C-alpha positions in Angstrom: -1.4 24.5 -10.8 -1.5 26.5 -13.9 0.1 26.4 -17.3 2.4 29.4 -17.8 1.5 31.5 -20.8 5.1 32.3 -21.7 5.7 29.0 -23.5 6.3 29.8 -27.2 5.1 26.5 -28.5 1.4 25.6 -28.5 2.3 22.1 -27.6 3.9 21.0 -24.3 6.8 18.6 -23.9 6.8 16.0 -21.1 9.1 18.2 -19.0 6.6 21.0 -19.3 3.8 18.8 -18.1 5.9 17.5 -15.3 6.7 21.1 -14.2 3.0 22.0 -14.2 2.2 19.1 -11.9 5.3 19.1 -9.8 6.2 15.6 -10.8 9.0 13.9 -12.7 9.0 13.1 -16.5 8.9 9.5 -15.5 5.5 10.1 -13.9 4.3 11.8 -17.0 5.5 8.8 -19.0 3.6 6.5 -16.6 0.4 8.5 -17.1 0.8 8.0 -20.9 1.3 4.2 -20.4 -1.8 4.1 -18.1 -3.9 6.0 -20.6 -4.4 9.1 -18.3 -2.7 11.3 -20.9 -2.2 10.8 -24.6 0.2 12.8 -26.8 -1.5 14.7 -29.6 1.7 14.4 -31.6 4.7 12.0 -31.6 7.6 13.5 -33.5 9.5 11.4 -36.0 12.2 11.1 -33.3 9.6 9.6 -30.9 9.1 12.7 -28.7 5.7 13.2 -27.3 3.9 16.5 -27.3 0.7 17.4 -25.4 -2.0 20.0 -26.0 -2.4 22.5 -23.2 -6.2 21.8 -23.1 -5.7 18.1 -22.3 -3.3 19.0 -19.5 -5.9 21.4 -18.1 -8.5 18.6 -18.3 -6.1 16.3 -16.4 -5.6 18.9 -13.8 -9.3 19.3 -13.3 -9.8 15.5 -13.1 -7.0 15.3 -10.6 -8.5 18.0 -8.5 -11.9 16.2 -8.6 -10.3 12.9 -7.6 -8.6 14.6 -4.7 -11.9 16.1 -3.4 -11.1 19.6 -4.5 -13.7 19.7 -7.3 -15.3 23.0 -6.3 -19.0 23.2 -6.7 -19.9 19.5 -6.9 
């Protein structure tokens, strides 16, 4: 999994995060409710935006939980 560098915005939409993980936006919304992922910005219209770094952190944590943590 990697975050494409072609996105023009520095912040990711839930659909972008879903695409990176190969899940649905409903799953991303569940992660927010569970506290696994927190938006860095919520727009006045209620739209969540996520920082690429926090998505990378979640990817690393997911890999570690799945036993693909690398050197550890």
